[in-house]
N, C-alpha and C positions, 0 to 999 in steps of 0.2 A: 345529764348523760343519757344516752339512748337506752341502755340496759337497766336503768334504775327501777323500772316497773316489773322486771323479771325476777323470778324467785331466786333465792340465794344459791341453791345448788346449780341452777343453770348459769348464773352469773359466774360462779366459781369455775364451772366447766369451760366457759368461753374464755375467761381470764387465763386458765391453765393452758388452753390450746394456743392462745396468743403468745404466752411465754415460751411454750415449746417451739412454736414456729420461729420466734425471734432467736432462740438459742441455736436452732438447727441452721438458720441462715448464717449466723456468726461463725458457727463451727465449720461450715462447708464453704464459706466465702473465700475467694482466692485473693491473696495479697502478694502475688508473685511480681517481682520487678523484672521486666524483660529488658535485656540489653539490645540495643539496635544492632542490626547486621551491618557490618562495615565493608566486608569483602567476601566474595564467593570465588572459590577455585573450581573451575569446570574442567573435569578430566575427560570430557567428550571432545570430539572434533566433528566438523561438518555443520549441517543445518541446525541440529539441536543446540550445539554450543552457541551458534550465532543468535538463535532466539533467546537463549538465557542471557547472553551479553546485552541484547537489546532491552530486555526486561530490567536488568541491573542498571543500565543507563537511565531508564525512565524512573527508577526508584531511587537514584542517587547512590547506588552501591558500587564499589570498586569491583571490577571483574578481572580475574586472573586466569590465564590459559596456560596449559602445558603443551609442549609439542615435541615431536621426534625430529631428528636431523632431516629426514625426508620430507617433513611437513613444514619446513621453515618458511615457505612462501604461501601456505594455505590461508584461506580467508579467516578461519577461526582464530588464528594467531594475530592477524592484523586488526580484528574487530575488538579484541580485549584491551582493557586499559594497561595491563601488564602481561608479559608472556615469558615463560621459562623453559629452557631446554631440559628434557629428562631422557634418561637412557642413552647417553652418548655412546656411539659405536654399536648400538643394538638395532635390530629390525624394528619397524614401527609398532608392531603388535607387542613385542617384548618391552619396548620403551614405555608404553601406556600401562603395562602390567607391573612395572617396577614400583611396588607399593612403598618401600622405604624412601625412595627418591621423591615420590609424590608427597609423602608426609613431610619430608625435609623442606620441600618448596612451600608447602602450606604453612609450616611454622615460620619460615623466613619472611613470608609476605603477610603474616598474621591473618590468614584466612580463617573465618569462623565456620564456613559451610563448605563442604565438598560435594560436588555434583558429579557423578551419580551418587545417590544416598546409599 
């Protein structure tokens, strides 16, 4: 052993430091199991939503869009894997702020991430 020629107190100190380091690594090591992201609901429209959809496609993640009645032919709806109408009969701004409806859509399509965060 390398420390065989060292005095007993130094050897004990080194051993204790090694044990303390080993215990601290075990105590603070992360053993979290991460679940893969399967789908992302994007509550944006326009260029930001299209960029997020492109990234989702590249990563193999299902993309979900929401849209108002007035936005049914917009590009963000067509670029998503799935799209759902929210706020039926409401103005576009009101439709995108209908939080209970957005949450209902997210639960129905099993989205794990909502963008914007």
